[in-house]
All heavy atoms as a GROMACS GRO file, in nm:
protein
  609
    1GLN      N    1   0.082  -0.120   0.001
    1GLN     CA    2  -0.001   0.000  -0.002
    1GLN      C    3   0.084   0.126  -0.001
    1GLN      O    4   0.032   0.232  -0.021
    1GLN     CB    5  -0.092   0.003   0.122
    1GLN     CG    6  -0.199  -0.106   0.116
    1GLN     CD    7  -0.299  -0.085   0.225
    1GLN    OE1    8  -0.314   0.022   0.275
    1GLN    NE2    9  -0.373  -0.191   0.255
    2LYS      N   10   0.213   0.113   0.024
    2LYS     CA   11   0.302   0.231   0.021
    2LYS      C   12   0.418   0.196  -0.076
    2LYS      O   13   0.461   0.085  -0.082
    2LYS     CB   14   0.360   0.256   0.157
    2LYS     CG   15   0.458   0.368   0.165
    2LYS     CD   16   0.516   0.391   0.300
    2LYS     CE   17   0.615   0.508   0.292
    2LYS     NZ   18   0.687   0.528   0.411
    3PHE      N   19   0.457   0.299  -0.147
    3PHE     CA   20   0.575   0.278  -0.239
    3PHE      C   21   0.663   0.402  -0.229
    3PHE      O   22   0.618   0.512  -0.200
    3PHE     CB   23   0.531   0.244  -0.381
    3PHE     CG   24   0.478   0.366  -0.458
    3PHE    CD1   25   0.562   0.450  -0.526
    3PHE    CD2   26   0.348   0.394  -0.454
    3PHE    CE1   27   0.515   0.558  -0.597
    3PHE    CE2   28   0.294   0.499  -0.531
    3PHE     CZ   29   0.381   0.581  -0.595
    4ASP      N   30   0.794   0.376  -0.259
    4ASP     CA   31   0.892   0.482  -0.266
    4ASP      C   32   0.971   0.458  -0.394
    4ASP      O   33   1.015   0.348  -0.419
    4ASP     CB   34   0.993   0.476  -0.148
    4ASP     CG   35   0.924   0.513  -0.019
    4ASP    OD1   36   0.868   0.620  -0.006
    4ASP    OD2   37   0.930   0.427   0.077
    5VAL      N   38   0.991   0.563  -0.471
    5VAL     CA   39   1.080   0.564  -0.583
    5VAL      C   40   1.196   0.655  -0.550
    5VAL      O   41   1.173   0.771  -0.522
    5VAL     CB   42   1.010   0.611  -0.714
    5VAL    CG1   43   1.107   0.613  -0.832
    5VAL    CG2   44   0.889   0.525  -0.745
    6LYS      N   45   1.313   0.600  -0.546
    6LYS     CA   46   1.434   0.677  -0.507
    6LYS      C   47   1.466   0.782  -0.616
    6LYS      O   48   1.435   0.759  -0.734
    6LYS     CB   49   1.552   0.586  -0.486
    6LYS     CG   50   1.525   0.479  -0.380
    6LYS     CD   51   1.508   0.546  -0.244
    6LYS     CE   52   1.489   0.436  -0.140
    6LYS     NZ   53   1.437   0.483  -0.014
    7PRO      N   54   1.530   0.890  -0.578
    7PRO     CA   55   1.569   0.989  -0.679
    7PRO      C   56   1.671   0.930  -0.780
    7PRO      O   57   1.750   0.837  -0.745
    7PRO     CB   58   1.628   1.102  -0.598
    7PRO     CG   59   1.660   1.048  -0.466
    7PRO     CD   60   1.568   0.925  -0.444
    8LEU      N   61   1.668   0.977  -0.905
    8LEU     CA   62   1.760   0.928  -1.004
    8LEU      C   63   1.785   1.037  -1.103
    8LEU      O   64   1.711   1.139  -1.113
    8LEU     CB   65   1.714   0.800  -1.070
    8LEU     CG   66   1.580   0.805  -1.143
    8LEU    CD1   67   1.602   0.798  -1.292
    8LEU    CD2   68   1.494   0.694  -1.095
    9VAL      N   69   1.892   1.024  -1.181
    9VAL     CA   70   1.927   1.117  -1.284
    9VAL      C   71   1.909   1.047  -1.418
    9VAL      O   72   1.960   0.936  -1.441
    9VAL     CB   73   2.072   1.172  -1.276
    9VAL    CG1   74   2.109   1.258  -1.390
    9VAL    CG2   75   2.090   1.239  -1.142
   10LEU      N   76   1.832   1.110  -1.506
   10LEU     CA   77   1.809   1.054  -1.643
   10LEU      C   78   1.886   1.138  -1.745
   10LEU      O   79   1.867   1.263  -1.751
   10LEU     CB   80   1.659   1.061  -1.673
   10LEU     CG   81   1.610   1.008  -1.805
   10LEU    CD1   82   1.638   0.856  -1.811
   10LEU    CD2   83   1.466   1.034  -1.824
   11HIS      N   84   1.989   1.082  -1.804
   11HIS     CA   85   2.072   1.148  -1.900
   11HIS      C   86   2.014   1.132  -2.037
   11HIS      O   87   1.991   1.016  -2.083
   11HIS     CB   88   2.213   1.092  -1.893
   11HIS     CG   89   2.309   1.163  -1.977
   11HIS    ND1   90   2.367   1.288  -1.943
   11HIS    CD2   91   2.361   1.139  -2.098
   11HIS    CE1   92   2.441   1.326  -2.037
   11HIS    NE2   93   2.447   1.237  -2.133
   12ILE      N   94   1.993   1.245  -2.109
   12ILE     CA   95   1.927   1.242  -2.244
   12ILE      C   96   2.017   1.289  -2.351
   12ILE      O   97   2.077   1.397  -2.342
   12ILE     CB   98   1.797   1.326  -2.241
   12ILE    CG1   99   1.698   1.274  -2.136
   12ILE    CG2  100   1.736   1.328  -2.380
   12ILE    CD1  101   1.576   1.362  -2.116
   13ASN      N  102   2.035   1.207  -2.452
   13ASN     CA  103   2.098   1.244  -2.581
   13ASN      C  104   2.001   1.204  -2.690
   13ASN      O  105   1.985   1.086  -2.717
   13ASN     CB  106   2.231   1.173  -2.600
   13ASN     CG  107   2.340   1.231  -2.517
   13ASN    OD1  108   2.354   1.354  -2.517
   13ASN    ND2  109   2.418   1.149  -2.451
   14TYR      N  110   1.935   1.299  -2.744
   14TYR     CA  111   1.830   1.274  -2.843
   14TYR      C  112   1.854   1.356  -2.974
   14TYR      O  113   1.868   1.476  -2.966
   14TYR     CB  114   1.691   1.309  -2.792
   14TYR     CG  115   1.578   1.297  -2.891
   14TYR    CD1  116   1.534   1.172  -2.940
   14TYR    CD2  117   1.512   1.414  -2.935
   14TYR    CE1  118   1.436   1.162  -3.029
   14TYR    CE2  119   1.411   1.404  -3.034
   14TYR     CZ  120   1.372   1.278  -3.075
   14TYR     OH  121   1.268   1.268  -3.168
   15ILE      N  122   1.866   1.284  -3.083
   15ILE     CA  123   1.883   1.354  -3.213
   15ILE      C  124   1.756   1.323  -3.297
   15ILE      O  125   1.734   1.210  -3.334
   15ILE     CB  126   2.008   1.298  -3.284
   15ILE    CG1  127   2.130   1.328  -3.196
   15ILE    CG2  128   2.016   1.366  -3.426
   15ILE    CD1  129   2.256   1.261  -3.250
   16PRO      N  130   1.678   1.430  -3.321
   16PRO     CA  131   1.552   1.406  -3.397
   16PRO      C  132   1.585   1.369  -3.542
   16PRO      O  133   1.679   1.418  -3.602
   16PRO     CB  134   1.484   1.538  -3.390
   16PRO     CG  135   1.588   1.640  -3.350
   16PRO     CD  136   1.696   1.563  -3.282
   17ARG      N  137   1.506   1.283  -3.598
   17ARG     CA  138   1.523   1.236  -3.736
   17ARG      C  139   1.433   1.308  -3.830
   17ARG      O  140   1.464   1.322  -3.950
   17ARG     CB  141   1.501   1.084  -3.745
   17ARG     CG  142   1.588   1.010  -3.647
   17ARG     CD  143   1.638   0.888  -3.711
   17ARG     NE  144   1.714   0.807  -3.615
   17ARG     CZ  145   1.846   0.814  -3.600
   17ARG    NH1  146   1.918   0.892  -3.671
   17ARG    NH2  147   1.900   0.734  -3.510
   18GLN      N  148   1.315   1.352  -3.782
   18GLN     CA  149   1.220   1.412  -3.872
   18GLN      C  150   1.130   1.506  -3.792
   18GLN      O  151   1.084   1.478  -3.685
   18GLN     CB  152   1.135   1.305  -3.938
   18GLN     CG  153   1.030   1.356  -4.037
   18GLN     CD  154   0.955   1.241  -4.096
   18GLN    OE1  155   1.009   1.130  -4.114
   18GLN    NE2  156   0.835   1.260  -4.141
   19PHE      N  157   1.107   1.625  -3.848
   19PHE     CA  158   1.010   1.719  -3.788
   19PHE      C  159   0.890   1.728  -3.884
   19PHE      O  160   0.903   1.747  -4.002
   19PHE     CB  161   1.079   1.856  -3.773
   19PHE     CG  162   0.982   1.964  -3.734
   19PHE    CD1  163   0.922   1.962  -3.610
   19PHE    CD2  164   0.954   2.065  -3.827
   19PHE    CE1  165   0.832   2.067  -3.578
   19PHE    CE2  166   0.864   2.169  -3.785
   19PHE     CZ  167   0.806   2.167  -3.667
   20ASP      N  168   0.774   1.717  -3.825
   20ASP     CA  169   0.649   1.716  -3.903
   20ASP      C  170   0.565   1.842  -3.868
   20ASP      O  171   0.486   1.845  -3.772
   20ASP     CB  172   0.564   1.594  -3.875
   20ASP     CG  173   0.443   1.580  -3.965
   20ASP    OD1  174   0.413   1.670  -4.044
   20ASP    OD2  175   0.373   1.473  -3.957
   21PRO      N  176   0.581   1.954  -3.945
   21PRO     CA  177   0.507   2.078  -3.908
   21PRO      C  178   0.356   2.057  -3.930
   21PRO      O  179   0.280   2.130  -3.862
   21PRO     CB  180   0.565   2.178  -4.008
   21PRO     CG  181   0.625   2.100  -4.114
   21PRO     CD  182   0.667   1.969  -4.053
   22ILE      N  183   0.310   1.969  -4.014
   22ILE     CA  184   0.169   1.948  -4.030
   22ILE      C  185   0.110   1.891  -3.905
   22ILE      O  186   0.002   1.931  -3.862
   22ILE     CB  187   0.141   1.861  -4.152
   22ILE    CG1  188   0.190   1.932  -4.283
   22ILE    CG2  189  -0.005   1.817  -4.161
   22ILE    CD1  190   0.190   1.847  -4.405
   23ALA      N  191   0.178   1.791  -3.847
   23ALA     CA  192   0.128   1.733  -3.721
   23ALA      C  193   0.130   1.836  -3.611
   23ALA      O  194   0.035   1.842  -3.527
   23ALA     CB  195   0.218   1.616  -3.683
   24LEU      N  196   0.230   1.924  -3.608
   24LEU     CA  197   0.236   2.029  -3.509
   24LEU      C  198   0.114   2.124  -3.528
   24LEU      O  199   0.045   2.163  -3.431
   24LEU     CB  200   0.366   2.110  -3.517
   24LEU     CG  201   0.383   2.223  -3.418
   24LEU    CD1  202   0.379   2.169  -3.275
   24LEU    CD2  203   0.513   2.296  -3.450
   25GLY      N  204   0.084   2.154  -3.653
   25GLY     CA  205  -0.035   2.239  -3.683
   25GLY      C  206  -0.167   2.177  -3.638
   25GLY      O  207  -0.261   2.247  -3.611
   26LYS      N  208  -0.169   2.046  -3.634
   26LYS     CA  209  -0.294   1.974  -3.594
   26LYS      C  210  -0.297   1.958  -3.446
   26LYS      O  211  -0.391   1.891  -3.397
   26LYS     CB  212  -0.299   1.843  -3.663
   26LYS     CG  213  -0.320   1.851  -3.812
   26LYS     CD  214  -0.328   1.713  -3.876
   26LYS     CE  215  -0.357   1.721  -4.025
   26LYS     NZ  216  -0.357   1.589  -4.089
   27GLY      N  217  -0.203   2.012  -3.371
   27GLY     CA  218  -0.210   2.005  -3.226
   27GLY      C  219  -0.120   1.904  -3.166
   27GLY      O  220  -0.124   1.883  -3.038
   28ASN      N  221  -0.035   1.832  -3.237
   28ASN     CA  222   0.060   1.734  -3.182
   28ASN      C  223   0.183   1.805  -3.136
   28ASN      O  224   0.283   1.819  -3.202
   28ASN     CB  225   0.093   1.625  -3.287
   28ASN     CG  226   0.184   1.518  -3.228
   28ASN    OD1  227   0.215   1.520  -3.107
   28ASN    ND2  228   0.221   1.426  -3.313
   29TYR      N  229   0.175   1.858  -3.010
   29TYR     CA  230   0.285   1.941  -2.954
   29TYR      C  231   0.406   1.862  -2.920
   29TYR      O  232   0.514   1.920  -2.895
   29TYR     CB  233   0.234   2.019  -2.833
   29TYR     CG  234   0.123   2.117  -2.871
   29TYR    CD1  235  -0.010   2.091  -2.831
   29TYR    CD2  236   0.152   2.225  -2.950
   29TYR    CE1  237  -0.112   2.181  -2.870
   29TYR    CE2  238   0.049   2.309  -2.986
   29TYR     CZ  239  -0.080   2.287  -2.946
   29TYR     OH  240  -0.179   2.374  -2.986
   30ALA      N  241   0.400   1.727  -2.927
   30ALA     CA  242   0.520   1.648  -2.909
   30ALA      C  243   0.622   1.671  -3.021
   30ALA      O  244   0.738   1.650  -3.002
   30ALA     CB  245   0.482   1.498  -2.897
   31GLU      N  246   0.571   1.720  -3.134
   31GLU     CA  247   0.661   1.753  -3.244
   31GLU      C  248   0.760   1.864  -3.209
   31GLU      O  249   0.865   1.879  -3.272
   31GLU     CB  250   0.581   1.795  -3.367
   31GLU     CG  251   0.521   1.678  -3.442
   31GLU     CD  252   0.625   1.583  -3.501
   31GLU    OE1  253   0.730   1.631  -3.552
   31GLU    OE2  254   0.599   1.463  -3.498
   32LEU      N  255   0.733   1.943  -3.106
   32LEU     CA  256   0.824   2.048  -3.067
   32LEU      C  257   0.956   1.988  -3.020
   32LEU      O  258   1.063   2.053  -3.031
   32LEU     CB  259   0.761   2.133  -2.953
   32LEU     CG  260   0.649   2.220  -2.995
   32LEU    CD1  261   0.580   2.284  -2.867
   32LEU    CD2  262   0.686   2.328  -3.091
   33LEU      N  263   0.954   1.862  -2.972
   33LEU     CA  264   1.073   1.797  -2.927
   33LEU      C  265   1.164   1.763  -3.042
   33LEU      O  266   1.285   1.736  -3.027
   33LEU     CB  267   1.037   1.666  -2.853
   33LEU     CG  268   0.957   1.682  -2.723
   33LEU    CD1  269   0.916   1.547  -2.672
   33LEU    CD2  270   1.037   1.764  -2.622
   34ASN      N  271   1.109   1.764  -3.166
   34ASN     CA  272   1.188   1.726  -3.285
   34ASN      C  273   1.251   1.844  -3.359
   34ASN      O  274   1.304   1.830  -3.465
   34ASN     CB  275   1.099   1.649  -3.384
   34ASN     CG  276   1.062   1.514  -3.330
   34ASN    OD1  277   1.139   1.452  -3.264
   34ASN    ND2  278   0.937   1.470  -3.357
   35ILE      N  279   1.240   1.964  -3.298
   35ILE     CA  280   1.296   2.079  -3.365
   35ILE      C  281   1.448   2.086  -3.343
   35ILE      O  282   1.521   2.112  -3.436
   35ILE     CB  283   1.228   2.213  -3.313
   35ILE    CG1  284   1.083   2.211  -3.362
   35ILE    CG2  285   1.300   2.331  -3.364
   35ILE    CD1  286   1.005   2.331  -3.310
   36LEU      N  287   1.492   2.061  -3.220
   36LEU     CA  288   1.634   2.074  -3.190
   36LEU      C  289   1.681   1.946  -3.123
   36LEU      O  290   1.606   1.882  -3.052
   36LEU     CB  291   1.659   2.192  -3.096
   36LEU     CG  292   1.622   2.330  -3.144
   36LEU    CD1  293   1.634   2.432  -3.031
   36LEU    CD2  294   1.714   2.371  -3.257
   37PRO      N  295   1.810   1.912  -3.139
   37PRO     CA  296   1.865   1.800  -3.069
   37PRO      C  297   1.880   1.825  -2.920
   37PRO      O  298   1.901   1.939  -2.882
   37PRO     CB  299   1.996   1.773  -3.137
   37PRO     CG  300   2.036   1.899  -3.207
   37PRO     CD  301   1.904   1.971  -3.234
   38TRP      N  302   1.861   1.724  -2.839
   38TRP     CA  303   1.880   1.734  -2.697
   38TRP      C  304   2.006   1.657  -2.664
   38TRP      O  305   2.007   1.536  -2.664
   38TRP     CB  306   1.764   1.673  -2.619
   38TRP     CG  307   1.634   1.741  -2.641
   38TRP    CD1  308   1.585   1.808  -2.752
   38TRP    CD2  309   1.527   1.753  -2.544
   38TRP    NE1  310   1.464   1.857  -2.727
   38TRP    CE2  311   1.424   1.818  -2.601
   38TRP    CE3  312   1.518   1.704  -2.410
   38TRP    CZ2  313   1.305   1.849  -2.531
   38TRP    CZ3  314   1.398   1.732  -2.346
   38TRP    CH2  315   1.297   1.805  -2.408
   39LYS      N  316   2.116   1.729  -2.634
   39LYS     CA  317   2.243   1.665  -2.608
   39LYS      C  318   2.293   1.693  -2.467
   39LYS      O  319   2.296   1.807  -2.427
   39LYS     CB  320   2.350   1.711  -2.708
   39LYS     CG  321   2.322   1.669  -2.854
   39LYS     CD  322   2.437   1.713  -2.941
   39LYS     CE  323   2.401   1.670  -3.081
   39LYS     NZ  324   2.512   1.709  -3.174
   40GLY      N  325   2.321   1.586  -2.391
   40GLY     CA  326   2.379   1.601  -2.260
   40GLY      C  327   2.288   1.663  -2.161
   40GLY      O  328   2.332   1.730  -2.067
   41ILE      N  329   2.159   1.637  -2.170
   41ILE     CA  330   2.064   1.697  -2.072
   41ILE      C  331   2.048   1.597  -1.961
   41ILE      O  332   2.021   1.476  -1.980
   41ILE     CB  333   1.929   1.723  -2.137
   41ILE    CG1  334   1.945   1.832  -2.244
   41ILE    CG2  335   1.822   1.762  -2.034
   41ILE    CD1  336   1.821   1.861  -2.326
   42ASP      N  337   2.058   1.643  -1.837
   42ASP     CA  338   2.038   1.560  -1.716
   42ASP      C  339   1.916   1.604  -1.644
   42ASP      O  340   1.906   1.720  -1.600
   42ASP     CB  341   2.156   1.570  -1.622
   42ASP     CG  342   2.282   1.501  -1.667
   42ASP    OD1  343   2.267   1.399  -1.743
   42ASP    OD2  344   2.394   1.543  -1.637
   43LEU      N  345   1.816   1.518  -1.638
   43LEU     CA  346   1.694   1.541  -1.560
   43LEU      C  347   1.714   1.474  -1.425
   43LEU      O  348   1.737   1.355  -1.419
   43LEU     CB  349   1.574   1.484  -1.635
   43LEU     CG  350   1.531   1.558  -1.761
   43LEU    CD1  351   1.412   1.486  -1.823
   43LEU    CD2  352   1.500   1.700  -1.738
   44LYS      N  353   1.697   1.552  -1.321
   44LYS     CA  354   1.704   1.503  -1.188
   44LYS      C  355   1.566   1.466  -1.141
   44LYS      O  356   1.486   1.559  -1.108
   44LYS     CB  357   1.773   1.598  -1.095
   44LYS     CG  358   1.920   1.619  -1.136
   44LYS     CD  359   1.978   1.742  -1.070
   44LYS     CE  360   2.120   1.768  -1.118
   44LYS     NZ  361   2.128   1.809  -1.255
   45LEU      N  362   1.534   1.337  -1.138
   45LEU     CA  363   1.398   1.293  -1.099
   45LEU      C  364   1.395   1.275  -0.947
   45LEU      O  365   1.474   1.198  -0.895
   45LEU     CB  366   1.363   1.165  -1.175
   45LEU     CG  367   1.374   1.178  -1.326
   45LEU    CD1  368   1.344   1.044  -1.392
   45LEU    CD2  369   1.282   1.284  -1.380
   46LYS      N  370   1.304   1.344  -0.885
   46LYS     CA  371   1.302   1.341  -0.736
   46LYS      C  372   1.246   1.219  -0.677
   46LYS      O  373   1.177   1.140  -0.745
   46LYS     CB  374   1.227   1.468  -0.688
   46LYS     CG  375   1.073   1.461  -0.713
   46LYS     CD  376   1.004   1.578  -0.651
   46LYS     CE  377   0.853   1.549  -0.641
   46LYS     NZ  378   0.789   1.638  -0.552
   47ASN      N  379   1.259   1.207  -0.553
   47ASN     CA  380   1.203   1.092  -0.473
   47ASN      C  381   1.050   1.108  -0.476
   47ASN      O  382   1.001   1.219  -0.459
   47ASN     CB  383   1.251   1.100  -0.329
   47ASN     CG  384   1.191   0.988  -0.245
   47ASN    OD1  385   1.205   0.873  -0.279
   47ASN    ND2  386   1.127   1.027  -0.138
   48VAL      N  387   0.978   1.000  -0.495
   48VAL     CA  388   0.830   0.999  -0.490
   48VAL      C  389   0.788   0.892  -0.394
   48VAL      O  390   0.832   0.776  -0.405
   48VAL     CB  391   0.770   0.977  -0.631
   48VAL    CG1  392   0.616   0.972  -0.622
   48VAL    CG2  393   0.814   1.083  -0.731
   49SER      N  394   0.702   0.931  -0.298
   49SER     CA  395   0.644   0.836  -0.201
   49SER      C  396   0.494   0.860  -0.203
   49SER      O  397   0.446   0.975  -0.210
   49SER     CB  398   0.699   0.860  -0.065
   49SER     OG  399   0.836   0.843  -0.059
   50ALA      N  400   0.420   0.749  -0.186
   50ALA     CA  401   0.275   0.759  -0.178
   50ALA      C  402   0.221   0.642  -0.102
   50ALA      O  403   0.282   0.536  -0.098
   50ALA     CB  404   0.214   0.772  -0.318
   51MET      N  405   0.102   0.666  -0.043
   51MET     CA  406   0.032   0.559   0.020
   51MET      C  407  -0.110   0.550  -0.034
   51MET      O  408  -0.166   0.649  -0.079
   51MET     CB  409   0.025   0.587   0.172
   51MET     CG  410   0.158   0.582   0.243
   51MET     SD  411   0.145   0.613   0.416
   51MET     CE  412   0.052   0.468   0.471
   52GLY      N  413  -0.165   0.427  -0.032
   52GLY     CA  414  -0.302   0.411  -0.076
   52GLY      C  415  -0.318   0.411  -0.225
   52GLY      O  416  -0.430   0.439  -0.275
   53VAL      N  417  -0.215   0.386  -0.301
   53VAL     CA  418  -0.221   0.383  -0.445
   53VAL      C  419  -0.216   0.237  -0.485
   53VAL      O  420  -0.124   0.164  -0.446
   53VAL     CB  421  -0.109   0.462  -0.513
   53VAL    CG1  422  -0.110   0.451  -0.662
   53VAL    CG2  423  -0.108   0.604  -0.467
   54TYR      N  424  -0.315   0.189  -0.559
   54TYR     CA  425  -0.326   0.049  -0.590
   54TYR      C  426  -0.308   0.027  -0.744
   54TYR      O  427  -0.362   0.098  -0.825
   54TYR     CB  428  -0.456  -0.004  -0.548
   54TYR     CG  429  -0.483   0.004  -0.403
   54TYR    CD1  430  -0.550   0.107  -0.346
   54TYR    CD2  431  -0.428  -0.092  -0.316
   54TYR    CE1  432  -0.571   0.121  -0.211
   54TYR    CE2  433  -0.445  -0.085  -0.182
   54TYR     CZ  434  -0.521   0.023  -0.125
   54TYR     OH  435  -0.535   0.031   0.008
   55GLY      N  436  -0.229  -0.070  -0.778
   55GLY     CA  437  -0.209  -0.112  -0.920
   55GLY      C  438  -0.096  -0.033  -0.987
   55GLY      O  439  -0.067   0.078  -0.952
   56TRP      N  440  -0.028  -0.104  -1.079
   56TRP     CA  441   0.085  -0.048  -1.151
   56TRP      C  442   0.048   0.076  -1.227
   56TRP      O  443   0.121   0.172  -1.235
   56TRP     CB  444   0.145  -0.153  -1.242
   56TRP     CG  445   0.226  -0.254  -1.168
   56TRP    CD1  446   0.196  -0.380  -1.146
   56TRP    CD2  447   0.354  -0.232  -1.102
   56TRP    NE1  448   0.296  -0.439  -1.073
   56TRP    CE2  449   0.393  -0.352  -1.043
   56TRP    CE3  450   0.434  -0.119  -1.082
   56TRP    CZ2  451   0.509  -0.367  -0.971
   56TRP    CZ3  452   0.550  -0.132  -1.015
   56TRP    CH2  453   0.585  -0.258  -0.958
   57ASN      N  454  -0.068   0.077  -1.287
   57ASN     CA  455  -0.112   0.194  -1.365
   57ASN      C  456  -0.122   0.319  -1.282
   57ASN      O  457  -0.072   0.425  -1.313
   57ASN     CB  458  -0.248   0.167  -1.435
   57ASN     CG  459  -0.280   0.270  -1.540
   57ASN    OD1  460  -0.199   0.321  -1.612
   57ASN    ND2  461  -0.408   0.313  -1.534
   58SER      N  462  -0.180   0.304  -1.166
   58SER     CA  463  -0.199   0.418  -1.069
   58SER      C  464  -0.063   0.465  -1.016
   58SER      O  465  -0.035   0.585  -1.004
   58SER     CB  466  -0.287   0.384  -0.956
   58SER     OG  467  -0.420   0.362  -1.004
   59ILE      N  468   0.023   0.367  -0.991
   59ILE     CA  469   0.158   0.400  -0.936
   59ILE      C  470   0.235   0.478  -1.045
   59ILE      O  471   0.293   0.587  -1.021
   59ILE     CB  472   0.236   0.276  -0.899
   59ILE    CG1  473   0.172   0.215  -0.773
   59ILE    CG2  474   0.381   0.306  -0.879
   59ILE    CD1  475   0.228   0.080  -0.736
   60CYS      N  476   0.236   0.433  -1.170
   60CYS     CA  477   0.304   0.502  -1.279
   60CYS      C  478   0.246   0.642  -1.302
   60CYS      O  479   0.326   0.734  -1.328
   60CYS     CB  480   0.299   0.416  -1.408
   60CYS     SG  481   0.398   0.263  -1.396
   61GLU      N  482   0.117   0.653  -1.298
   61GLU     CA  483   0.052   0.789  -1.316
   61GLU      C  484   0.098   0.882  -1.205
   61GLU      O  485   0.126   0.997  -1.228
   61GLU     CB  486  -0.095   0.773  -1.320
   61GLU     CG  487  -0.149   0.716  -1.451
   61GLU     CD  488  -0.300   0.697  -1.443
   61GLU    OE1  489  -0.365   0.731  -1.342
   61GLU    OE2  490  -0.357   0.652  -1.544
   62THR      N  491   0.101   0.830  -1.081
   62THR     CA  492   0.141   0.918  -0.969
   62THR      C  493   0.285   0.963  -0.981
   62THR      O  494   0.317   1.081  -0.962
   62THR     CB  495   0.123   0.837  -0.834
   62THR    OG1  496  -0.017   0.800  -0.827
   62THR    CG2  497   0.165   0.922  -0.717
   63VAL      N  498   0.376   0.866  -1.012
   63VAL     CA  499   0.517   0.899  -1.029
   63VAL      C  500   0.538   0.997  -1.145
   63VAL      O  501   0.609   1.098  -1.128
   63VAL     CB  502   0.599   0.772  -1.046
   63VAL    CG1  503   0.745   0.802  -1.087
   63VAL    CG2  504   0.599   0.684  -0.924
   64ALA      N  505   0.476   0.970  -1.259
   64ALA     CA  506   0.493   1.056  -1.373
   64ALA      C  507   0.439   1.202  -1.344
   64ALA      O  508   0.504   1.296  -1.381
   64ALA     CB  509   0.418   1.000  -1.494
   65ALA      N  510   0.327   1.212  -1.277
   65ALA     CA  511   0.269   1.344  -1.245
   65ALA      C  512   0.364   1.418  -1.157
   65ALA      O  513   0.390   1.538  -1.173
   65ALA     CB  514   0.132   1.326  -1.180
   66GLU      N  515   0.420   1.354  -1.049
   66GLU     CA  516   0.513   1.418  -0.962
   66GLU      C  517   0.638   1.468  -1.033
   66GLU      O  518   0.684   1.578  -1.012
   66GLU     CB  519   0.550   1.328  -0.845
   66GLU     CG  520   0.435   1.305  -0.743
   66GLU     CD  521   0.413   1.422  -0.659
   66GLU    OE1  522   0.511   1.492  -0.624
   66GLU    OE2  523   0.292   1.442  -0.624
   67TRP      N  524   0.693   1.378  -1.114
   67TRP     CA  525   0.814   1.412  -1.191
   67TRP      C  526   0.788   1.528  -1.287
   67TRP      O  527   0.871   1.616  -1.295
   67TRP     CB  528   0.870   1.288  -1.259
   67TRP     CG  529   0.946   1.195  -1.174
   67TRP    CD1  530   0.988   1.216  -1.044
   67TRP    CD2  531   0.981   1.063  -1.203
   67TRP    NE1  532   1.048   1.103  -0.997
   67TRP    CE2  533   1.046   1.009  -1.087
   67TRP    CE3  534   0.965   0.978  -1.316
   67TRP    CZ2  535   1.101   0.877  -1.090
   67TRP    CZ3  536   1.015   0.851  -1.313
   67TRP    CH2  537   1.083   0.804  -1.200
   68LEU      N  538   0.683   1.521  -1.360
   68LEU     CA  539   0.654   1.627  -1.459
   68LEU      C  540   0.632   1.760  -1.392
   68LEU      O  541   0.677   1.867  -1.439
   68LEU     CB  542   0.530   1.589  -1.545
   68LEU     CG  543   0.556   1.478  -1.645
   68LEU    CD1  544   0.427   1.439  -1.714
   68LEU    CD2  545   0.660   1.521  -1.750
   69GLU      N  546   0.563   1.758  -1.280
   69GLU     CA  547   0.544   1.885  -1.205
   69GLU      C  548   0.679   1.943  -1.158
   69GLU      O  549   0.705   2.064  -1.173
   69GLU     CB  550   0.454   1.860  -1.083
   69GLU     CG  551   0.424   1.985  -1.004
   69GLU     CD  552   0.332   1.962  -0.883
   69GLU    OE1  553   0.262   1.858  -0.886
   69GLU    OE2  554   0.332   2.049  -0.795
   70ASP      N  555   0.762   1.856  -1.101
   70ASP     CA  556   0.894   1.900  -1.054
   70ASP      C  557   0.980   1.952  -1.171
   70ASP      O  558   1.043   2.058  -1.155
   70ASP     CB  559   0.962   1.790  -0.982
   70ASP     CG  560   1.098   1.827  -0.924
   70ASP    OD1  561   1.098   1.925  -0.841
   70ASP    OD2  562   1.200   1.769  -0.961
   71ILE      N  563   0.983   1.880  -1.282
   71ILE     CA  564   1.060   1.926  -1.391
   71ILE      C  565   1.016   2.062  -1.446
   71ILE      O  566   1.094   2.150  -1.476
   71ILE     CB  567   1.063   1.816  -1.505
   71ILE    CG1  568   1.141   1.693  -1.455
   71ILE    CG2  569   1.118   1.869  -1.635
   71ILE    CD1  570   1.119   1.571  -1.544
   72SER      N  571   0.882   2.070  -1.458
   72SER     CA  572   0.828   2.202  -1.519
   72SER      C  573   0.857   2.316  -1.424
   72SER      O  574   0.873   2.430  -1.470
   72SER     CB  575   0.684   2.182  -1.548
   72SER     OG  576   0.605   2.165  -1.434
   73LYS      N  577   0.852   2.293  -1.292
   73LYS     CA  578   0.872   2.404  -1.197
   73LYS      C  579   1.021   2.436  -1.176
   73LYS      O  580   1.054   2.553  -1.156
   73LYS     CB  581   0.811   2.368  -1.061
   73LYS     CG  582   0.666   2.380  -1.057
   73LYS     CD  583   0.612   2.347  -0.919
   73LYS     CE  584   0.459   2.360  -0.907
   73LYS     NZ  585   0.412   2.326  -0.776
   74ASN      N  586   1.105   2.336  -1.181
   74ASN     CA  587   1.243   2.354  -1.128
   74ASN      C  588   1.357   2.333  -1.232
   74ASN      O  589   1.469   2.370  -1.209
   74ASN     CB  590   1.272   2.263  -1.005
   74ASN     CG  591   1.173   2.288  -0.898
   74ASN    OD1  592   1.150   2.404  -0.855
   74ASN    ND2  593   1.115   2.178  -0.845
   75GLN      N  594   1.325   2.271  -1.344
   75GLN     CA  595   1.438   2.234  -1.432
   75GLN      C  596   1.422   2.277  -1.573
   75GLN      O  597   1.512   2.263  -1.656
   75GLN     CB  598   1.450   2.076  -1.431
   75GLN     CG  599   1.488   2.018  -1.297
   75GLN     CD  600   1.515   1.874  -1.300
   75GLN    OE1  601   1.601   1.826  -1.379
   75GLN    NE2  602   1.446   1.800  -1.213
   76VAL      N  603   1.310   2.343  -1.609
   76VAL     CA  604   1.298   2.393  -1.744
   76VAL      C  605   1.376   2.520  -1.762
   76VAL      O  606   1.461   2.543  -1.826
   76VAL     CB  607   1.148   2.423  -1.777
   76VAL    CG1  608   1.132   2.487  -1.913
   76VAL    CG2  609   1.068   2.299  -1.774
   0.00000   0.00000   0.00000
């Protein structure tokens, strides 16, 4: 009923192969990631703890939400 995900560093080296401006125009904002290469980026993913979360899907959603909030507030 309780889980802890320890903090970790995610090192990113991403070289986009194709940018699709039509998809971006249709609202696929993930295409923004394909504009520039991401080289040597370190994301520091914080510790996440929760209680009363059941099932892998709920755990993954909780962890992802915590990490995305932290990244958007502190690392962008």
